[in-house]
N, CA, C and O atoms as a Maestro MAE file, in Angstrom:
{
 s_m_m2io_version
 :::
 2.0.0
}

f_m_ct {
 s_m_title
 :::
 protein
 m_atom[308] {
  # First column is atom index #
  i_m_mmod_type
  r_m_x_coord
  r_m_y_coord
  r_m_z_coord
  i_m_residue_number
  s_m_chain_name
  s_m_pdb_residue_name
  s_m_pdb_atom_name
  i_m_atomic_number
  :::
  1 25 -16.320 1.415 15.108 1 A "MET " " N  " 7
  2 3 -15.283 1.837 14.141 1 A "MET " " CA " 6
  3 2 -15.898 1.806 12.751 1 A "MET " " C  " 6
  4 15 -16.561 0.841 12.371 1 A "MET " " O  " 8
  5 25 -15.671 2.871 12.001 2 A "SER " " N  " 7
  6 3 -16.265 2.933 10.667 2 A "SER " " CA " 6
  7 2 -15.608 1.992 9.718 2 A "SER " " C  " 6
  8 15 -14.457 1.607 9.919 2 A "SER " " O  " 8
  9 25 -16.329 1.600 8.658 3 A "ALA " " N  " 7
  10 3 -15.804 0.675 7.663 3 A "ALA " " CA " 6
  11 2 -14.566 1.274 6.983 3 A "ALA " " C  " 6
  12 15 -13.609 0.553 6.700 3 A "ALA " " O  " 8
  13 25 -14.578 2.584 6.720 4 A "MET " " N  " 7
  14 3 -13.401 3.219 6.062 4 A "MET " " CA " 6
  15 2 -12.161 3.125 6.995 4 A "MET " " C  " 6
  16 15 -11.054 2.839 6.539 4 A "MET " " O  " 8
  17 25 -12.368 3.367 8.276 5 A "LEU " " N  " 7
  18 3 -11.226 3.311 9.219 5 A "LEU " " CA " 6
  19 2 -10.714 1.885 9.316 5 A "LEU " " C  " 6
  20 15 -9.502 1.687 9.403 5 A "LEU " " O  " 8
  21 25 -11.566 0.901 9.304 6 A "LYS " " N  " 7
  22 3 -11.127 -0.496 9.331 6 A "LYS " " CA " 6
  23 2 -10.303 -0.807 8.096 6 A "LYS " " C  " 6
  24 15 -9.256 -1.450 8.170 6 A "LYS " " O  " 8
  25 25 -10.809 -0.326 6.930 7 A "ARG " " N  " 7
  26 3 -10.084 -0.586 5.680 7 A "ARG " " CA " 6
  27 2 -8.676 0.108 5.693 7 A "ARG " " C  " 6
  28 15 -7.680 -0.471 5.259 7 A "ARG " " O  " 8
  29 25 -8.644 1.317 6.186 8 A "VAL " " N  " 7
  30 3 -7.384 2.032 6.268 8 A "VAL " " CA " 6
  31 2 -6.418 1.306 7.180 8 A "VAL " " C  " 6
  32 15 -5.235 1.164 6.870 8 A "VAL " " O  " 8
  33 25 -6.942 0.843 8.323 9 A "LEU " " N  " 7
  34 3 -6.049 0.077 9.240 9 A "LEU " " CA " 6
  35 2 -5.582 -1.245 8.612 9 A "LEU " " C  " 6
  36 15 -4.447 -1.666 8.834 9 A "LEU " " O  " 8
  37 25 -6.417 -1.872 7.862 10 A "MET " " N  " 7
  38 3 -5.993 -3.123 7.194 10 A "MET " " CA " 6
  39 2 -4.910 -2.853 6.133 10 A "MET " " C  " 6
  40 15 -3.942 -3.603 6.006 10 A "MET " " O  " 8
  41 25 -5.101 -1.772 5.385 11 A "ILE " " N  " 7
  42 3 -4.146 -1.414 4.356 11 A "ILE " " CA " 6
  43 2 -2.829 -1.029 5.030 11 A "ILE " " C  " 6
  44 15 -1.755 -1.371 4.537 11 A "ILE " " O  " 8
  45 25 -2.912 -0.317 6.159 12 A "GLY " " N  " 7
  46 3 -1.699 -0.001 6.911 12 A "GLY " " CA " 6
  47 2 -0.920 -1.248 7.337 12 A "GLY " " C  " 6
  48 15 0.311 -1.265 7.318 12 A "GLY " " O  " 8
  49 25 -1.665 -2.292 7.723 13 A "ALA " " N  " 7
  50 3 -1.048 -3.539 8.087 13 A "ALA " " CA " 6
  51 2 -0.381 -4.151 6.908 13 A "ALA " " C  " 6
  52 15 0.710 -4.708 7.031 13 A "ALA " " O  " 8
  53 25 -0.996 -4.066 5.776 14 A "ILE " " N  " 7
  54 3 -0.450 -4.620 4.510 14 A "ILE " " CA " 6
  55 2 0.876 -3.905 4.203 14 A "ILE " " C  " 6
  56 15 1.890 -4.544 3.923 14 A "ILE " " O  " 8
  57 25 0.843 -2.633 4.261 15 A "LEU " " N  " 7
  58 3 2.044 -1.851 3.988 15 A "LEU " " CA " 6
  59 2 3.225 -2.088 4.946 15 A "LEU " " C  " 6
  60 15 4.386 -1.825 4.633 15 A "LEU " " O  " 8
  61 25 2.860 -2.593 6.114 16 A "SER " " N  " 7
  62 3 3.904 -2.842 7.068 16 A "SER " " CA " 6
  63 2 4.595 -4.198 6.875 16 A "SER " " C  " 6
  64 15 5.626 -4.466 7.492 16 A "SER " " O  " 8
  65 25 4.038 -5.027 6.038 17 A "LEU " " N  " 7
  66 3 4.642 -6.347 5.758 17 A "LEU " " CA " 6
  67 2 5.969 -6.212 5.027 17 A "LEU " " C  " 6
  68 15 6.137 -5.318 4.197 17 A "LEU " " O  " 8
  69 25 6.895 -7.084 5.329 18 A "SER " " N  " 7
  70 3 8.145 -6.942 4.608 18 A "SER " " CA " 6
  71 2 8.712 -8.287 4.174 18 A "SER " " C  " 6
  72 15 9.825 -8.299 3.647 18 A "SER " " O  " 8
  73 25 8.036 -9.424 4.352 19 A "THR " " N  " 7
  74 3 8.590 -10.695 3.895 19 A "THR " " CA " 6
  75 2 8.517 -10.785 2.383 19 A "THR " " C  " 6
  76 15 7.654 -10.164 1.762 19 A "THR " " O  " 8
  77 25 9.408 -11.546 1.792 20 A "SER " " N  " 7
  78 3 9.449 -11.661 0.368 20 A "SER " " CA " 6
  79 2 8.179 -12.300 -0.205 20 A "SER " " C  " 6
  80 15 7.711 -11.905 -1.273 20 A "SER " " O  " 8
  81 25 7.615 -13.304 0.518 21 A "ALA " " N  " 7
  82 3 6.372 -13.932 0.051 21 A "ALA " " CA " 6
  83 2 5.249 -12.894 0.015 21 A "ALA " " C  " 6
  84 15 4.472 -12.840 -0.938 21 A "ALA " " O  " 8
  85 25 5.177 -12.095 1.033 22 A "ALA " " N  " 7
  86 3 4.141 -11.074 1.041 22 A "ALA " " CA " 6
  87 2 4.337 -10.064 -0.090 22 A "ALA " " C  " 6
  88 15 3.382 -9.636 -0.738 22 A "ALA " " O  " 8
  89 25 5.570 -9.705 -0.302 23 A "MET " " N  " 7
  90 3 5.875 -8.697 -1.345 23 A "MET " " CA " 6
  91 2 5.566 -9.333 -2.731 23 A "MET " " C  " 6
  92 15 5.117 -8.617 -3.626 23 A "MET " " O  " 8
  93 25 5.784 -10.599 -2.924 24 A "ALA " " N  " 7
  94 3 5.455 -11.220 -4.219 24 A "ALA " " CA " 6
  95 2 3.977 -11.185 -4.456 24 A "ALA " " C  " 6
  96 15 3.541 -10.962 -5.585 24 A "ALA " " O  " 8
  97 25 3.183 -11.400 -3.421 25 A "GLN " " N  " 7
  98 3 1.722 -11.342 -3.545 25 A "GLN " " CA " 6
  99 2 1.237 -9.895 -3.767 25 A "GLN " " C  " 6
  100 15 0.138 -9.678 -4.278 25 A "GLN " " O  " 8
  101 25 2.036 -8.944 -3.394 26 A "MET " " N  " 7
  102 3 1.624 -7.534 -3.544 26 A "MET " " CA " 6
  103 2 1.985 -6.955 -4.886 26 A "MET " " C  " 6
  104 15 1.672 -5.790 -5.131 26 A "MET " " O  " 8
  105 25 2.632 -7.702 -5.784 27 A "ARG " " N  " 7
  106 3 2.997 -7.175 -7.098 27 A "ARG " " CA " 6
  107 2 1.817 -6.513 -7.875 27 A "ARG " " C  " 6
  108 15 1.975 -5.429 -8.437 27 A "ARG " " O  " 8
  109 25 0.615 -7.197 -7.897 28 A "PRO " " N  " 7
  110 3 -0.529 -6.519 -8.569 28 A "PRO " " CA " 6
  111 2 -0.902 -5.210 -7.843 28 A "PRO " " C  " 6
  112 15 -1.324 -4.252 -8.490 28 A "PRO " " O  " 8
  113 25 -0.757 -5.163 -6.570 29 A "ALA " " N  " 7
  114 3 -1.047 -3.871 -5.847 29 A "ALA " " CA " 6
  115 2 -0.093 -2.803 -6.229 29 A "ALA " " C  " 6
  116 15 -0.488 -1.643 -6.340 29 A "ALA " " O  " 8
  117 25 1.160 -3.140 -6.440 30 A "VAL " " N  " 7
  118 3 2.153 -2.148 -6.839 30 A "VAL " " CA " 6
  119 2 1.741 -1.556 -8.200 30 A "VAL " " C  " 6
  120 15 1.923 -0.359 -8.419 30 A "VAL " " O  " 8
  121 25 1.208 -2.347 -9.090 31 A "GLY " " N  " 7
  122 3 0.787 -1.879 -10.413 31 A "GLY " " CA " 6
  123 2 -0.416 -0.939 -10.230 31 A "GLY " " C  " 6
  124 15 -0.462 0.126 -10.845 31 A "GLY " " O  " 8
  125 25 -1.371 -1.319 -9.405 32 A "ALA " " N  " 7
  126 3 -2.516 -0.468 -9.179 32 A "ALA " " CA " 6
  127 2 -2.199 0.808 -8.473 32 A "ALA " " C  " 6
  128 15 -2.896 1.811 -8.625 32 A "ALA " " O  " 8
  129 25 -1.112 0.769 -7.674 33 A "CYS " " N  " 7
  130 3 -0.728 1.916 -6.868 33 A "CYS " " CA " 6
  131 2 0.324 2.795 -7.560 33 A "CYS " " C  " 6
  132 15 0.749 3.806 -7.002 33 A "CYS " " O  " 8
  133 25 0.729 2.423 -8.734 34 A "LYS " " N  " 7
  134 3 1.774 3.181 -9.437 34 A "LYS " " CA " 6
  135 2 1.429 4.667 -9.537 34 A "LYS " " C  " 6
  136 15 2.284 5.496 -9.225 34 A "LYS " " O  " 8
  137 25 0.212 5.046 -9.958 35 A "PRO " " N  " 7
  138 3 -0.091 6.488 -10.009 35 A "PRO " " CA " 6
  139 2 0.014 7.142 -8.658 35 A "PRO " " C  " 6
  140 15 0.469 8.282 -8.559 35 A "PRO " " O  " 8
  141 25 -0.399 6.444 -7.601 36 A "ASP " " N  " 7
  142 3 -0.323 7.001 -6.221 36 A "ASP " " CA " 6
  143 2 1.124 7.153 -5.805 36 A "ASP " " C  " 6
  144 15 1.499 8.149 -5.187 36 A "ASP " " O  " 8
  145 25 1.932 6.173 -6.142 37 A "ILE " " N  " 7
  146 3 3.367 6.280 -5.798 37 A "ILE " " CA " 6
  147 2 3.974 7.491 -6.514 37 A "ILE " " C  " 6
  148 15 4.737 8.267 -5.938 37 A "ILE " " O  " 8
  149 25 3.605 7.619 -7.786 38 A "ALA " " N  " 7
  150 3 4.112 8.799 -8.562 38 A "ALA " " CA " 6
  151 2 3.623 10.098 -7.972 38 A "ALA " " C  " 6
  152 15 4.378 11.067 -7.893 38 A "ALA " " O  " 8
  153 25 2.381 10.135 -7.558 39 A "ARG " " N  " 7
  154 3 1.770 11.360 -7.070 39 A "ARG " " CA " 6
  155 2 2.352 11.790 -5.710 39 A "ARG " " C  " 6
  156 15 2.718 12.948 -5.512 39 A "ARG " " O  " 8
  157 25 2.424 10.830 -4.787 40 A "PHE " " N  " 7
  158 3 2.807 11.142 -3.418 40 A "PHE " " CA " 6
  159 2 4.245 10.899 -3.072 40 A "PHE " " C  " 6
  160 15 4.761 11.524 -2.145 40 A "PHE " " O  " 8
  161 25 4.910 10.025 -3.769 41 A "CYS " " N  " 7
  162 3 6.236 9.595 -3.302 41 A "CYS " " CA " 6
  163 2 7.343 9.678 -4.446 41 A "CYS " " C  " 6
  164 15 8.370 9.004 -4.356 41 A "CYS " " O  " 8
  165 25 7.117 10.472 -5.455 42 A "SER " " N  " 7
  166 3 8.047 10.537 -6.588 42 A "SER " " CA " 6
  167 2 9.412 11.120 -6.137 42 A "SER " " C  " 6
  168 15 10.428 10.847 -6.777 42 A "SER " " O  " 8
  169 25 9.447 11.889 -5.085 43 A "GLN " " N  " 7
  170 3 10.700 12.501 -4.614 43 A "GLN " " CA " 6
  171 2 11.388 11.615 -3.606 43 A "GLN " " C  " 6
  172 15 12.472 11.952 -3.129 43 A "GLN " " O  " 8
  173 25 10.799 10.511 -3.274 44 A "VAL " " N  " 7
  174 3 11.382 9.601 -2.255 44 A "VAL " " CA " 6
  175 2 12.326 8.589 -2.888 44 A "VAL " " C  " 6
  176 15 11.909 7.840 -3.772 44 A "VAL " " O  " 8
  177 25 13.588 8.542 -2.462 45 A "PRO " " N  " 7
  178 3 14.478 7.564 -3.055 45 A "PRO " " CA " 6
  179 2 14.098 6.172 -2.638 45 A "PRO " " C  " 6
  180 15 13.813 5.952 -1.461 45 A "PRO " " O  " 8
  181 25 14.078 5.201 -3.562 46 A "PRO " " N  " 7
  182 3 13.721 3.842 -3.249 46 A "PRO " " CA " 6
  183 2 14.705 3.158 -2.329 46 A "PRO " " C  " 6
  184 15 15.859 3.581 -2.249 46 A "PRO " " O  " 8
  185 25 14.306 2.154 -1.657 47 A "GLY " " N  " 7
  186 3 15.159 1.349 -0.811 47 A "GLY " " CA " 6
  187 2 14.890 1.590 0.634 47 A "GLY " " C  " 6
  188 15 14.384 2.642 1.026 47 A "GLY " " O  " 8
  189 25 15.237 0.589 1.445 48 A "GLU " " N  " 7
  190 3 15.100 0.653 2.948 48 A "GLU " " CA " 6
  191 2 13.719 0.953 3.392 48 A "GLU " " C  " 6
  192 15 13.551 1.496 4.484 48 A "GLU " " O  " 8
  193 25 12.699 0.635 2.618 49 A "GLY " " N  " 7
  194 3 11.301 0.837 3.024 49 A "GLY " " CA " 6
  195 2 10.789 2.265 2.947 49 A "GLY " " C  " 6
  196 15 9.742 2.590 3.508 49 A "GLY " " O  " 8
  197 25 11.535 3.118 2.246 50 A "ARG " " N  " 7
  198 3 11.110 4.551 2.183 50 A "ARG " " CA " 6
  199 2 9.869 4.767 1.375 50 A "ARG " " C  " 6
  200 15 9.054 5.614 1.742 50 A "ARG " " O  " 8
  201 25 9.672 4.029 0.261 51 A "ILE " " N  " 7
  202 3 8.489 4.190 -0.540 51 A "ILE " " CA " 6
  203 2 7.243 3.668 0.280 51 A "ILE " " C  " 6
  204 15 6.188 4.301 0.321 51 A "ILE " " O  " 8
  205 25 7.437 2.508 0.908 52 A "LYS " " N  " 7
  206 3 6.367 1.929 1.710 52 A "LYS " " CA " 6
  207 2 5.958 2.900 2.853 52 A "LYS " " C  " 6
  208 15 4.775 3.082 3.139 52 A "LYS " " O  " 8
  209 25 6.953 3.495 3.474 53 A "ALA " " N  " 7
  210 3 6.669 4.466 4.540 53 A "ALA " " CA " 6
  211 2 5.905 5.673 4.018 53 A "ALA " " C  " 6
  212 15 4.986 6.176 4.664 53 A "ALA " " O  " 8
  213 25 6.318 6.138 2.799 54 A "CYS " " N  " 7
  214 3 5.651 7.275 2.171 54 A "CYS " " CA " 6
  215 2 4.202 6.940 1.875 54 A "CYS " " C  " 6
  216 15 3.307 7.740 2.150 54 A "CYS " " O  " 8
  217 25 3.962 5.744 1.307 55 A "MET " " N  " 7
  218 3 2.586 5.331 0.983 55 A "MET " " CA " 6
  219 2 1.765 5.215 2.294 55 A "MET " " C  " 6
  220 15 0.598 5.603 2.337 55 A "MET " " O  " 8
  221 25 2.373 4.694 3.318 56 A "LYS " " N  " 7
  222 3 1.658 4.565 4.619 56 A "LYS " " CA " 6
  223 2 1.278 5.911 5.143 56 A "LYS " " C  " 6
  224 15 0.197 6.085 5.706 56 A "LYS " " O  " 8
  225 25 2.151 6.867 4.964 57 A "ALA " " N  " 7
  226 3 1.887 8.238 5.450 57 A "ALA " " CA " 6
  227 2 0.695 8.889 4.661 57 A "ALA " " C  " 6
  228 15 -0.002 9.760 5.181 57 A "ALA " " O  " 8
  229 25 0.502 8.453 3.444 58 A "HIS " " N  " 7
  230 3 -0.562 8.995 2.592 58 A "HIS " " CA " 6
  231 2 -1.740 8.058 2.483 58 A "HIS " " C  " 6
  232 15 -2.578 8.225 1.597 58 A "HIS " " O  " 8
  233 25 -1.824 7.101 3.340 59 A "LEU " " N  " 7
  234 3 -2.855 6.041 3.241 59 A "LEU " " CA " 6
  235 2 -4.292 6.624 3.044 59 A "LEU " " C  " 6
  236 15 -5.023 6.139 2.179 59 A "LEU " " O  " 8
  237 25 -4.684 7.604 3.792 60 A "PRO " " N  " 7
  238 3 -6.085 8.064 3.588 60 A "PRO " " CA " 6
  239 2 -6.287 8.730 2.170 60 A "PRO " " C  " 6
  240 15 -7.415 8.816 1.685 60 A "PRO " " O  " 8
  241 25 -5.213 9.177 1.548 61 A "GLU " " N  " 7
  242 3 -5.310 9.854 0.295 61 A "GLU " " CA " 6
  243 2 -5.164 8.912 -0.917 61 A "GLU " " C  " 6
  244 15 -5.349 9.361 -2.048 61 A "GLU " " O  " 8
  245 25 -4.843 7.635 -0.718 62 A "LEU " " N  " 7
  246 3 -4.646 6.763 -1.815 62 A "LEU " " CA " 6
  247 2 -5.922 6.587 -2.615 62 A "LEU " " C  " 6
  248 15 -7.026 6.763 -2.101 62 A "LEU " " O  " 8
  249 25 -5.753 6.234 -3.887 63 A "SER " " N  " 7
  250 3 -6.917 6.042 -4.779 63 A "SER " " CA " 6
  251 2 -7.654 4.751 -4.331 63 A "SER " " C  " 6
  252 15 -7.079 3.875 -3.685 63 A "SER " " O  " 8
  253 25 -8.907 4.681 -4.694 64 A "GLU " " N  " 7
  254 3 -9.682 3.504 -4.392 64 A "GLU " " CA " 6
  255 2 -9.098 2.228 -5.065 64 A "GLU " " C  " 6
  256 15 -9.057 1.172 -4.435 64 A "GLU " " O  " 8
  257 25 -8.642 2.324 -6.356 65 A "PRO " " N  " 7
  258 3 -8.081 1.088 -6.959 65 A "PRO " " CA " 6
  259 2 -6.818 0.621 -6.176 65 A "PRO " " C  " 6
  260 15 -6.607 -0.583 -6.033 65 A "PRO " " O  " 8
  261 25 -6.014 1.521 -5.691 66 A "CYS " " N  " 7
  262 3 -4.841 1.186 -4.941 66 A "CYS " " CA " 6
  263 2 -5.244 0.532 -3.619 66 A "CYS " " C  " 6
  264 15 -4.722 -0.524 -3.263 66 A "CYS " " O  " 8
  265 25 -6.152 1.144 -2.910 67 A "LYS " " N  " 7
  266 3 -6.631 0.600 -1.669 67 A "LYS " " CA " 6
  267 2 -7.215 -0.796 -1.843 67 A "LYS " " C  " 6
  268 15 -6.964 -1.702 -1.049 67 A "LYS " " O  " 8
  269 25 -8.000 -0.940 -2.903 68 A "GLU " " N  " 7
  270 3 -8.603 -2.255 -3.174 68 A "GLU " " CA " 6
  271 2 -7.540 -3.316 -3.488 68 A "GLU " " C  " 6
  272 15 -7.598 -4.437 -2.984 68 A "GLU " " O  " 8
  273 25 -6.570 -2.940 -4.328 69 A "ALA " " N  " 7
  274 3 -5.493 -3.896 -4.671 69 A "ALA " " CA " 6
  275 2 -4.741 -4.287 -3.409 69 A "ALA " " C  " 6
  276 15 -4.434 -5.461 -3.201 69 A "ALA " " O  " 8
  277 25 -4.446 -3.309 -2.572 70 A "LEU " " N  " 7
  278 3 -3.718 -3.676 -1.338 70 A "LEU " " CA " 6
  279 2 -4.562 -4.559 -0.416 70 A "LEU " " C  " 6
  280 15 -4.046 -5.480 0.219 70 A "LEU " " O  " 8
  281 25 -5.846 -4.271 -0.351 71 A "PHE " " N  " 7
  282 3 -6.757 -5.103 0.447 71 A "PHE " " CA " 6
  283 2 -6.810 -6.515 -0.115 71 A "PHE " " C  " 6
  284 15 -6.723 -7.476 0.650 71 A "PHE " " O  " 8
  285 25 -6.951 -6.671 -1.433 72 A "GLN " " N  " 7
  286 3 -6.993 -7.989 -2.027 72 A "GLN " " CA " 6
  287 2 -5.666 -8.723 -1.846 72 A "GLN " " C  " 6
  288 15 -5.681 -9.936 -1.642 72 A "GLN " " O  " 8
  289 25 -4.558 -8.067 -1.910 73 A "ALA " " N  " 7
  290 3 -3.259 -8.711 -1.648 73 A "ALA " " CA " 6
  291 2 -3.190 -9.173 -0.214 73 A "ALA " " C  " 6
  292 15 -2.629 -10.238 0.046 73 A "ALA " " O  " 8
  293 25 -3.721 -8.443 0.715 74 A "TRP " " N  " 7
  294 3 -3.734 -8.822 2.107 74 A "TRP " " CA " 6
  295 2 -4.588 -10.073 2.283 74 A "TRP " " C  " 6
  296 15 -4.192 -10.988 3.005 74 A "TRP " " O  " 8
  297 25 -5.761 -10.132 1.631 75 A "LEU " " N  " 7
  298 3 -6.639 -11.328 1.715 75 A "LEU " " CA " 6
  299 2 -5.995 -12.611 1.217 75 A "LEU " " C  " 6
  300 15 -6.294 -13.703 1.701 75 A "LEU " " O  " 8
  301 25 -5.120 -12.466 0.257 76 A "LYS " " N  " 7
  302 3 -4.432 -13.673 -0.318 76 A "LYS " " CA " 6
  303 2 -3.318 -14.212 0.512 76 A "LYS " " C  " 6
  304 15 -2.769 -15.263 0.179 76 A "LYS " " O  " 8
  305 25 -2.953 -13.552 1.575 77 A "GLN " " N  " 7
  306 3 -1.839 -13.981 2.402 77 A "GLN " " CA " 6
  307 2 -2.279 -15.106 3.289 77 A "GLN " " C  " 6
  308 15 -1.482 -15.619 4.075 77 A "GLN " " O  " 8
  :::
 }
 m_bond[307] {
  # First column is bond index #
  i_m_from
  i_m_to
  i_m_order
  :::
  1 1 2 1
  2 2 3 1
  3 3 4 2
  4 3 5 1
  5 5 6 1
  6 6 7 1
  7 7 8 2
  8 7 9 1
  9 9 10 1
  10 10 11 1
  11 11 12 2
  12 11 13 1
  13 13 14 1
  14 14 15 1
  15 15 16 2
  16 15 17 1
  17 17 18 1
  18 18 19 1
  19 19 20 2
  20 19 21 1
  21 21 22 1
  22 22 23 1
  23 23 24 2
  24 23 25 1
  25 25 26 1
  26 26 27 1
  27 27 28 2
  28 27 29 1
  29 29 30 1
  30 30 31 1
  31 31 32 2
  32 31 33 1
  33 33 34 1
  34 34 35 1
  35 35 36 2
  36 35 37 1
  37 37 38 1
  38 38 39 1
  39 39 40 2
  40 39 41 1
  41 41 42 1
  42 42 43 1
  43 43 44 2
  44 43 45 1
  45 45 46 1
  46 46 47 1
  47 47 48 2
  48 47 49 1
  49 49 50 1
  50 50 51 1
  51 51 52 2
  52 51 53 1
  53 53 54 1
  54 54 55 1
  55 55 56 2
  56 55 57 1
  57 57 58 1
  58 58 59 1
  59 59 60 2
  60 59 61 1
  61 61 62 1
  62 62 63 1
  63 63 64 2
  64 63 65 1
  65 65 66 1
  66 66 67 1
  67 67 68 2
  68 67 69 1
  69 69 70 1
  70 70 71 1
  71 71 72 2
  72 71 73 1
  73 73 74 1
  74 74 75 1
  75 75 76 2
  76 75 77 1
  77 77 78 1
  78 78 79 1
  79 79 80 2
  80 79 81 1
  81 81 82 1
  82 82 83 1
  83 83 84 2
  84 83 85 1
  85 85 86 1
  86 86 87 1
  87 87 88 2
  88 87 89 1
  89 89 90 1
  90 90 91 1
  91 91 92 2
  92 91 93 1
  93 93 94 1
  94 94 95 1
  95 95 96 2
  96 95 97 1
  97 97 98 1
  98 98 99 1
  99 99 100 2
  100 99 101 1
  101 101 102 1
  102 102 103 1
  103 103 104 2
  104 103 105 1
  105 105 106 1
  106 106 107 1
  107 107 108 2
  108 107 109 1
  109 109 110 1
  110 110 111 1
  111 111 112 2
  112 111 113 1
  113 113 114 1
  114 114 115 1
  115 115 116 2
  116 115 117 1
  117 117 118 1
  118 118 119 1
  119 119 120 2
  120 119 121 1
  121 121 122 1
  122 122 123 1
  123 123 124 2
  124 123 125 1
  125 125 126 1
  126 126 127 1
  127 127 128 2
  128 127 129 1
  129 129 130 1
  130 130 131 1
  131 131 132 2
  132 131 133 1
  133 133 134 1
  134 134 135 1
  135 135 136 2
  136 135 137 1
  137 137 138 1
  138 138 139 1
  139 139 140 2
  140 139 141 1
  141 141 142 1
  142 142 143 1
  143 143 144 2
  144 143 145 1
  145 145 146 1
  146 146 147 1
  147 147 148 2
  148 147 149 1
  149 149 150 1
  150 150 151 1
  151 151 152 2
  152 151 153 1
  153 153 154 1
  154 154 155 1
  155 155 156 2
  156 155 157 1
  157 157 158 1
  158 158 159 1
  159 159 160 2
  160 159 161 1
  161 161 162 1
  162 162 163 1
  163 163 164 2
  164 163 165 1
  165 165 166 1
  166 166 167 1
  167 167 168 2
  168 167 169 1
  169 169 170 1
  170 170 171 1
  171 171 172 2
  172 171 173 1
  173 173 174 1
  174 174 175 1
  175 175 176 2
  176 175 177 1
  177 177 178 1
  178 178 179 1
  179 179 180 2
  180 179 181 1
  181 181 182 1
  182 182 183 1
  183 183 184 2
  184 183 185 1
  185 185 186 1
  186 186 187 1
  187 187 188 2
  188 187 189 1
  189 189 190 1
  190 190 191 1
  191 191 192 2
  192 191 193 1
  193 193 194 1
  194 194 195 1
  195 195 196 2
  196 195 197 1
  197 197 198 1
  198 198 199 1
  199 199 200 2
  200 199 201 1
  201 201 202 1
  202 202 203 1
  203 203 204 2
  204 203 205 1
  205 205 206 1
  206 206 207 1
  207 207 208 2
  208 207 209 1
  209 209 210 1
  210 210 211 1
  211 211 212 2
  212 211 213 1
  213 213 214 1
  214 214 215 1
  215 215 216 2
  216 215 217 1
  217 217 218 1
  218 218 219 1
  219 219 220 2
  220 219 221 1
  221 221 222 1
  222 222 223 1
  223 223 224 2
  224 223 225 1
  225 225 226 1
  226 226 227 1
  227 227 228 2
  228 227 229 1
  229 229 230 1
  230 230 231 1
  231 231 232 2
  232 231 233 1
  233 233 234 1
  234 234 235 1
  235 235 236 2
  236 235 237 1
  237 237 238 1
  238 238 239 1
  239 239 240 2
  240 239 241 1
  241 241 242 1
  242 242 243 1
  243 243 244 2
  244 243 245 1
  245 245 246 1
  246 246 247 1
  247 247 248 2
  248 247 249 1
  249 249 250 1
  250 250 251 1
  251 251 252 2
  252 251 253 1
  253 253 254 1
  254 254 255 1
  255 255 256 2
  256 255 257 1
  257 257 258 1
  258 258 259 1
  259 259 260 2
  260 259 261 1
  261 261 262 1
  262 262 263 1
  263 263 264 2
  264 263 265 1
  265 265 266 1
  266 266 267 1
  267 267 268 2
  268 267 269 1
  269 269 270 1
  270 270 271 1
  271 271 272 2
  272 271 273 1
  273 273 274 1
  274 274 275 1
  275 275 276 2
  276 275 277 1
  277 277 278 1
  278 278 279 1
  279 279 280 2
  280 279 281 1
  281 281 282 1
  282 282 283 1
  283 283 284 2
  284 283 285 1
  285 285 286 1
  286 286 287 1
  287 287 288 2
  288 287 289 1
  289 289 290 1
  290 290 291 1
  291 291 292 2
  292 291 293 1
  293 293 294 1
  294 294 295 1
  295 295 296 2
  296 295 297 1
  297 297 298 1
  298 298 299 1
  299 299 300 2
  300 299 301 1
  301 301 302 1
  302 302 303 1
  303 303 304 2
  304 303 305 1
  305 305 306 1
  306 306 307 1
  307 307 308 2
  :::
 }
}
């Protein structure tokens, strides 16, 4: 399995988390991913995990800073 695929799978796992503790640790990732959220998910209404689902759908297209922030948030859990 390639390193990129492993990273994408790890980020997918991060995006699938929904506990409040995990979400608190992901706040820096949300900041780093703000441009990606605006680019890919600006038309998605927030709530009920819709933004998270949109980001997960665009995982391979996310910017490197966003992917790195999500990966770092995952490591801190």
